Chimera marker file (.cmm) of the C-alpha trace (Angstrom):
<marker_set name="trace">
<marker id="1" x="79.640" y="119.269" z="9.506" r="1" g="1" b="0" radius="0.5"/>
<marker id="2" x="78.077" y="121.474" z="6.845" r="1" g="1" b="0" radius="0.5"/>
<marker id="3" x="79.263" y="124.087" z="4.385" r="1" g="1" b="0" radius="0.5"/>
<marker id="4" x="82.748" y="122.634" z="4.103" r="1" g="1" b="0" radius="0.5"/>
<marker id="5" x="85.262" y="124.334" z="1.839" r="1" g="1" b="0" radius="0.5"/>
<marker id="6" x="88.996" y="124.768" z="1.430" r="1" g="1" b="0" radius="0.5"/>
<marker id="7" x="89.054" y="127.664" z="3.878" r="1" g="1" b="0" radius="0.5"/>
<marker id="8" x="86.731" y="126.430" z="6.610" r="1" g="1" b="0" radius="0.5"/>
<marker id="9" x="83.473" y="124.819" z="7.598" r="1" g="1" b="0" radius="0.5"/>
<marker id="10" x="80.413" y="125.050" z="9.765" r="1" g="1" b="0" radius="0.5"/>
<marker id="11" x="79.701" y="122.404" z="12.342" r="1" g="1" b="0" radius="0.5"/>
<marker id="12" x="77.118" y="121.475" z="14.922" r="1" g="1" b="0" radius="0.5"/>
<marker id="13" x="78.528" y="120.427" z="18.261" r="1" g="1" b="0" radius="0.5"/>
<marker id="14" x="77.463" y="119.979" z="21.846" r="1" g="1" b="0" radius="0.5"/>
<marker id="15" x="80.868" y="121.295" z="22.946" r="1" g="1" b="0" radius="0.5"/>
<marker id="16" x="80.781" y="124.875" z="24.194" r="1" g="1" b="0" radius="0.5"/>
<marker id="17" x="83.064" y="126.666" z="21.758" r="1" g="1" b="0" radius="0.5"/>
<marker id="18" x="83.734" y="130.377" z="21.941" r="1" g="1" b="0" radius="0.5"/>
<marker id="19" x="84.752" y="132.859" z="19.275" r="1" g="1" b="0" radius="0.5"/>
<marker id="20" x="88.517" y="133.117" z="18.679" r="1" g="1" b="0" radius="0.5"/>
<marker id="21" x="89.120" y="129.662" z="20.216" r="1" g="1" b="0" radius="0.5"/>
<marker id="22" x="91.772" y="127.721" z="18.266" r="1" g="1" b="0" radius="0.5"/>
<marker id="23" x="91.693" y="123.970" z="17.775" r="1" g="1" b="0" radius="0.5"/>
<marker id="24" x="93.054" y="121.249" z="15.545" r="1" g="1" b="0" radius="0.5"/>
<marker id="25" x="90.774" y="118.995" z="13.542" r="1" g="1" b="0" radius="0.5"/>
<marker id="26" x="90.818" y="115.531" z="12.077" r="1" g="1" b="0" radius="0.5"/>
<marker id="27" x="88.250" y="115.368" z="9.302" r="1" g="1" b="0" radius="0.5"/>
<marker id="28" x="86.986" y="111.857" z="8.706" r="1" g="1" b="0" radius="0.5"/>
<marker id="29" x="85.488" y="111.878" z="5.233" r="1" g="1" b="0" radius="0.5"/>
<marker id="30" x="84.077" y="108.907" z="3.332" r="1" g="1" b="0" radius="0.5"/>
<marker id="31" x="86.547" y="107.222" z="1.005" r="1" g="1" b="0" radius="0.5"/>
<marker id="32" x="89.634" y="109.092" z="2.229" r="1" g="1" b="0" radius="0.5"/>
<marker id="33" x="92.151" y="107.476" z="4.561" r="1" g="1" b="0" radius="0.5"/>
<marker id="34" x="93.751" y="108.590" z="6.742" r="1" g="1" b="0" radius="0.5"/>
<marker id="35" x="91.664" y="111.499" z="8.013" r="1" g="1" b="0" radius="0.5"/>
<marker id="36" x="92.438" y="115.004" z="6.751" r="1" g="1" b="0" radius="0.5"/>
<marker id="37" x="94.295" y="117.007" z="9.390" r="1" g="1" b="0" radius="0.5"/>
<marker id="38" x="93.799" y="120.726" z="9.938" r="1" g="1" b="0" radius="0.5"/>
<marker id="39" x="96.654" y="121.960" z="12.116" r="1" g="1" b="0" radius="0.5"/>
<marker id="40" x="94.855" y="125.084" z="13.332" r="1" g="1" b="0" radius="0.5"/>
<marker id="41" x="91.280" y="126.257" z="12.944" r="1" g="1" b="0" radius="0.5"/>
<marker id="42" x="89.732" y="129.237" z="14.678" r="1" g="1" b="0" radius="0.5"/>
<marker id="43" x="86.108" y="129.631" z="15.738" r="1" g="1" b="0" radius="0.5"/>
<marker id="44" x="84.696" y="132.666" z="13.948" r="1" g="1" b="0" radius="0.5"/>
<marker id="45" x="81.085" y="132.602" z="15.076" r="1" g="1" b="0" radius="0.5"/>
<marker id="46" x="78.867" y="130.567" z="17.395" r="1" g="1" b="0" radius="0.5"/>
<marker id="47" x="75.111" y="130.647" z="16.905" r="1" g="1" b="0" radius="0.5"/>
<marker id="48" x="72.228" y="128.268" z="17.666" r="1" g="1" b="0" radius="0.5"/>
<marker id="49" x="74.516" y="125.284" z="18.322" r="1" g="1" b="0" radius="0.5"/>
<marker id="50" x="76.540" y="125.831" z="15.144" r="1" g="1" b="0" radius="0.5"/>
<marker id="51" x="80.122" y="127.062" z="14.971" r="1" g="1" b="0" radius="0.5"/>
<marker id="52" x="81.792" y="128.529" z="11.897" r="1" g="1" b="0" radius="0.5"/>
<marker id="53" x="85.485" y="127.681" z="11.652" r="1" g="1" b="0" radius="0.5"/>
<marker id="54" x="88.235" y="129.156" z="9.526" r="1" g="1" b="0" radius="0.5"/>
<marker id="55" x="91.196" y="126.931" z="8.674" r="1" g="1" b="0" radius="0.5"/>
<marker id="56" x="94.313" y="128.925" z="9.594" r="1" g="1" b="0" radius="0.5"/>
<marker id="57" x="96.954" y="126.231" z="9.107" r="1" g="1" b="0" radius="0.5"/>
<marker id="58" x="96.545" y="123.219" z="6.869" r="1" g="1" b="0" radius="0.5"/>
<marker id="59" x="99.423" y="121.646" z="4.978" r="1" g="1" b="0" radius="0.5"/>
<marker id="60" x="99.520" y="121.847" z="1.201" r="1" g="1" b="0" radius="0.5"/>
<marker id="61" x="99.075" y="118.073" z="0.925" r="1" g="1" b="0" radius="0.5"/>
<marker id="62" x="96.096" y="118.031" z="3.281" r="1" g="1" b="0" radius="0.5"/>
<marker id="63" x="94.489" y="120.958" z="1.452" r="1" g="1" b="0" radius="0.5"/>
<marker id="64" x="94.956" y="119.070" z="-1.817" r="1" g="1" b="0" radius="0.5"/>
<marker id="65" x="93.264" y="115.992" z="-0.348" r="1" g="1" b="0" radius="0.5"/>
<marker id="66" x="90.401" y="118.145" z="0.933" r="1" g="1" b="0" radius="0.5"/>
<marker id="67" x="90.064" y="119.715" z="-2.512" r="1" g="1" b="0" radius="0.5"/>
<marker id="68" x="89.860" y="116.275" z="-4.128" r="1" g="1" b="0" radius="0.5"/>
<marker id="69" x="87.078" y="115.325" z="-1.739" r="1" g="1" b="0" radius="0.5"/>
<marker id="70" x="85.181" y="118.549" z="-2.477" r="1" g="1" b="0" radius="0.5"/>
<marker id="71" x="85.456" y="117.930" z="-6.241" r="1" g="1" b="0" radius="0.5"/>
<marker id="72" x="84.073" y="114.436" z="-5.692" r="1" g="1" b="0" radius="0.5"/>
<marker id="73" x="81.119" y="115.878" z="-3.750" r="1" g="1" b="0" radius="0.5"/>
<marker id="74" x="80.367" y="118.340" z="-6.548" r="1" g="1" b="0" radius="0.5"/>
<marker id="75" x="80.540" y="115.612" z="-9.180" r="1" g="1" b="0" radius="0.5"/>
<marker id="76" x="78.137" y="113.435" z="-7.184" r="1" g="1" b="0" radius="0.5"/>
<marker id="77" x="75.723" y="116.346" z="-6.772" r="1" g="1" b="0" radius="0.5"/>
<marker id="78" x="75.612" y="117.055" z="-10.520" r="1" g="1" b="0" radius="0.5"/>
<link id1="1" id2="2" r="1" g="1" b="0" radius="0.2"/>
<link id1="2" id2="3" r="1" g="1" b="0" radius="0.2"/>
<link id1="3" id2="4" r="1" g="1" b="0" radius="0.2"/>
<link id1="4" id2="5" r="1" g="1" b="0" radius="0.2"/>
<link id1="5" id2="6" r="1" g="1" b="0" radius="0.2"/>
<link id1="6" id2="7" r="1" g="1" b="0" radius="0.2"/>
<link id1="7" id2="8" r="1" g="1" b="0" radius="0.2"/>
<link id1="8" id2="9" r="1" g="1" b="0" radius="0.2"/>
<link id1="9" id2="10" r="1" g="1" b="0" radius="0.2"/>
<link id1="10" id2="11" r="1" g="1" b="0" radius="0.2"/>
<link id1="11" id2="12" r="1" g="1" b="0" radius="0.2"/>
<link id1="12" id2="13" r="1" g="1" b="0" radius="0.2"/>
<link id1="13" id2="14" r="1" g="1" b="0" radius="0.2"/>
<link id1="14" id2="15" r="1" g="1" b="0" radius="0.2"/>
<link id1="15" id2="16" r="1" g="1" b="0" radius="0.2"/>
<link id1="16" id2="17" r="1" g="1" b="0" radius="0.2"/>
<link id1="17" id2="18" r="1" g="1" b="0" radius="0.2"/>
<link id1="18" id2="19" r="1" g="1" b="0" radius="0.2"/>
<link id1="19" id2="20" r="1" g="1" b="0" radius="0.2"/>
<link id1="20" id2="21" r="1" g="1" b="0" radius="0.2"/>
<link id1="21" id2="22" r="1" g="1" b="0" radius="0.2"/>
<link id1="22" id2="23" r="1" g="1" b="0" radius="0.2"/>
<link id1="23" id2="24" r="1" g="1" b="0" radius="0.2"/>
<link id1="24" id2="25" r="1" g="1" b="0" radius="0.2"/>
<link id1="25" id2="26" r="1" g="1" b="0" radius="0.2"/>
<link id1="26" id2="27" r="1" g="1" b="0" radius="0.2"/>
<link id1="27" id2="28" r="1" g="1" b="0" radius="0.2"/>
<link id1="28" id2="29" r="1" g="1" b="0" radius="0.2"/>
<link id1="29" id2="30" r="1" g="1" b="0" radius="0.2"/>
<link id1="30" id2="31" r="1" g="1" b="0" radius="0.2"/>
<link id1="31" id2="32" r="1" g="1" b="0" radius="0.2"/>
<link id1="32" id2="33" r="1" g="1" b="0" radius="0.2"/>
<link id1="33" id2="34" r="1" g="1" b="0" radius="0.2"/>
<link id1="34" id2="35" r="1" g="1" b="0" radius="0.2"/>
<link id1="35" id2="36" r="1" g="1" b="0" radius="0.2"/>
<link id1="36" id2="37" r="1" g="1" b="0" radius="0.2"/>
<link id1="37" id2="38" r="1" g="1" b="0" radius="0.2"/>
<link id1="38" id2="39" r="1" g="1" b="0" radius="0.2"/>
<link id1="39" id2="40" r="1" g="1" b="0" radius="0.2"/>
<link id1="40" id2="41" r="1" g="1" b="0" radius="0.2"/>
<link id1="41" id2="42" r="1" g="1" b="0" radius="0.2"/>
<link id1="42" id2="43" r="1" g="1" b="0" radius="0.2"/>
<link id1="43" id2="44" r="1" g="1" b="0" radius="0.2"/>
<link id1="44" id2="45" r="1" g="1" b="0" radius="0.2"/>
<link id1="45" id2="46" r="1" g="1" b="0" radius="0.2"/>
<link id1="46" id2="47" r="1" g="1" b="0" radius="0.2"/>
<link id1="47" id2="48" r="1" g="1" b="0" radius="0.2"/>
<link id1="48" id2="49" r="1" g="1" b="0" radius="0.2"/>
<link id1="49" id2="50" r="1" g="1" b="0" radius="0.2"/>
<link id1="50" id2="51" r="1" g="1" b="0" radius="0.2"/>
<link id1="51" id2="52" r="1" g="1" b="0" radius="0.2"/>
<link id1="52" id2="53" r="1" g="1" b="0" radius="0.2"/>
<link id1="53" id2="54" r="1" g="1" b="0" radius="0.2"/>
<link id1="54" id2="55" r="1" g="1" b="0" radius="0.2"/>
<link id1="55" id2="56" r="1" g="1" b="0" radius="0.2"/>
<link id1="56" id2="57" r="1" g="1" b="0" radius="0.2"/>
<link id1="57" id2="58" r="1" g="1" b="0" radius="0.2"/>
<link id1="58" id2="59" r="1" g="1" b="0" radius="0.2"/>
<link id1="59" id2="60" r="1" g="1" b="0" radius="0.2"/>
<link id1="60" id2="61" r="1" g="1" b="0" radius="0.2"/>
<link id1="61" id2="62" r="1" g="1" b="0" radius="0.2"/>
<link id1="62" id2="63" r="1" g="1" b="0" radius="0.2"/>
<link id1="63" id2="64" r="1" g="1" b="0" radius="0.2"/>
<link id1="64" id2="65" r="1" g="1" b="0" radius="0.2"/>
<link id1="65" id2="66" r="1" g="1" b="0" radius="0.2"/>
<link id1="66" id2="67" r="1" g="1" b="0" radius="0.2"/>
<link id1="67" id2="68" r="1" g="1" b="0" radius="0.2"/>
<link id1="68" id2="69" r="1" g="1" b="0" radius="0.2"/>
<link id1="69" id2="70" r="1" g="1" b="0" radius="0.2"/>
<link id1="70" id2="71" r="1" g="1" b="0" radius="0.2"/>
<link id1="71" id2="72" r="1" g="1" b="0" radius="0.2"/>
<link id1="72" id2="73" r="1" g="1" b="0" radius="0.2"/>
<link id1="73" id2="74" r="1" g="1" b="0" radius="0.2"/>
<link id1="74" id2="75" r="1" g="1" b="0" radius="0.2"/>
<link id1="75" id2="76" r="1" g="1" b="0" radius="0.2"/>
<link id1="76" id2="77" r="1" g="1" b="0" radius="0.2"/>
<link id1="77" id2="78" r="1" g="1" b="0" radius="0.2"/>
</marker_set>
């Protein structure tokens, strides 16, 4: 997974995804248990083995946990 944010992400997968396909995700991120759950994500684009996803439904609590992880990543990068 690359380019992760509060609203979506980009991922590389061997699974044949198509645009407008909806799925649910369990994001396993280092240091956060249990995994972060995205109730509904939609595939926006598919190109060269990468898919861009938009998070359509994610609970407030899960979004908060994701935000905390993203802040941690930014702090580590600084």
